[in-house]
C-alpha positions, 0 to 999 in steps of 0.5 A: 500500500505504501509503495502504491500510494507513493507512486500515485502521490509523488508525481503530483507534487514534483518531477521525480527522476531516478538513476542507478549505478552503471553496474545495475540493469533494468530489464523492462520499462517500469522496472518489471523483473528488475529487483534482482538487478538493482537490489539483491534479495534480503538487502538493507536499503540505507537512505539519507533523511532530510524531510517528512516527504522523502520516504514517499519519494524513495518508495516511489523511486524504488517501485519504479525499479520493482522494489517494495521494501519493508520500512523501518519508521518511527513508532509514532506513525503506528498511533495514527488511525488507519495508517497504523493498522495498514503499516502493521498489516504490511509488516513494516517495522516500528522503531521505538527510540529511547525505549527498551523496545528499540531492540525489537526493531532490529529483531524484526528487520533481521527476520525480514531480511532472512525471508529475502525481503529488502529493508529500508532504514534511515541510519541518521535516526531523525530529521535535520533541524535546519529550517532552509530548503537547501541540501546538505550532506547526511549527518552522522549515522547511528550504529543500528545499520552496522549492527543489522548488517553484522548480525545478518551478513546482508548487503547494503544498498546506498540510496541518495535522495535530493529535492524532498526539502523543496516539498517540505522543510522548516517549521510546521507552517512552512511544511504545510505551505510547502506541501500545499503549493508543491503541486503547483510548483512541482519541484525537481526530485531525484533518487540515486541507487548505488551499488550494493556493498558488503560492510567489513571491519568492526562496528565503527568501520562498518558505520563509516563505510555505510555513511560514505556510500550513502553520502556519495549517493546523496552527492550524485542525486543532489548534483543532478539537481544542481544543488550548491552543496553537492557541486561544491563537494 
């Protein structure tokens, strides 16, 4: 449901383009049969997180490639009527931050990976506090991604997205205004899917490897939109 909804809504709020590293091949228009080419079964999908809008943008991009991931998201979404029930029904994973139940999220993610399902994780653990709409490199990753990769041996597919802050960013009033005006403004959005990698070394090294790959994917996506931060880097 989340992937289908994103595929429907995102084209209405912006112009989405998607690229993948040259090692990938997409075999048919719309991504039919492409999951094996772009995302190996049981992969951890690691994306940068900049806006309330970017999960929908990433899901819409992945659906174009035939990929429908399990999403790890803040547990507060499960308290929203209808949405919470839909998330639970589809097997998405609530993350209870600063709570003893937080470890359960990794258990559920590991189980999904073992079933061959891709799992989408936001390793930054939250949104940036900036109020402007400009792009910036991801902030430091938390250790959850590295722990999940270490536990399961799953490959990590780095995903960089840019443009979501043009849809929603800033305080609550600005975010609402951005969302309402987006269908008229139709900002450019871009998602870049990097090549899968296997993390090695201790937890700190694994975290640094994942961060570097996602940051590179973000630079590719942001440069595609001509964002100054990526062009300067």
